[in-house]
N, C-alpha and C positions, 0 to 999 in steps of 0.2 A: 404556447409559451406557458398559458395556464397549467397544463397536464405535466410539464416539467416541474414546476413549482410545486405540484402536488405530490408527484414523485419523491424529489429532494426532502421535502417534509417526512416522507415516511422512513428515509434511510438516515435523517439528522441525529439521531439519538448514536446511532453505529459510527458515524464519520466523528462526532464528539467524544464519543469512548477513546476508539482509535487515535484521535489526535493527542488526547491527554495520556495515554500510555506511551506513546512516542516522545512528547516533550518530558516525561520523567525520566526516560533513559539517558545517562550520560553517554555522550557520543563527541567526545572532543577528535581532534583531528589525529587520525591513524587509529581510533578506539571506537568504529561506529559499527562494530561485527554485531552487537546485541539491536541495535536499531534496525542495521541491514536483515535481520533474522525477522523481525516481528513484521518489518514491510514484506519481505518475502511468503511469510506464512499467510499475511490477509490477501496478497495476489493469490497464493492457492487457493484460499477459503474462497474468493470471489472465481474461480475456476479460469482464470488466464490459460490461454492454450500454452504458453511457454514461460517460464520463469527461471531466472537463474542468476546468482552472483560471480560477475567477472573477477579478475584476479586483482583488483584494485578496490573490491568491496562494493561497486555500484550493483543495484538490483536492477534487472532488466526483466520487463515483463511485455507479453506479446500476446494480444488478442486478435484473432481471425488470422489471415494468411496474406495479407497487404495486396489483395486484389480488388 
């Protein structure tokens, strides 16, 4: 558990910066495209194996193959 805390501390600034960007985007119902793009791009940056946005604007990310 201590190792996890150490690793989280390392990425804490990135998490805070991403959160700030996300909450600054106006994303009213039906107007979430910009927020979805930010999330999609972050997932790609983090090397998710698959990232897509469905027809409803939901961002879907997959890591691994489910096995």
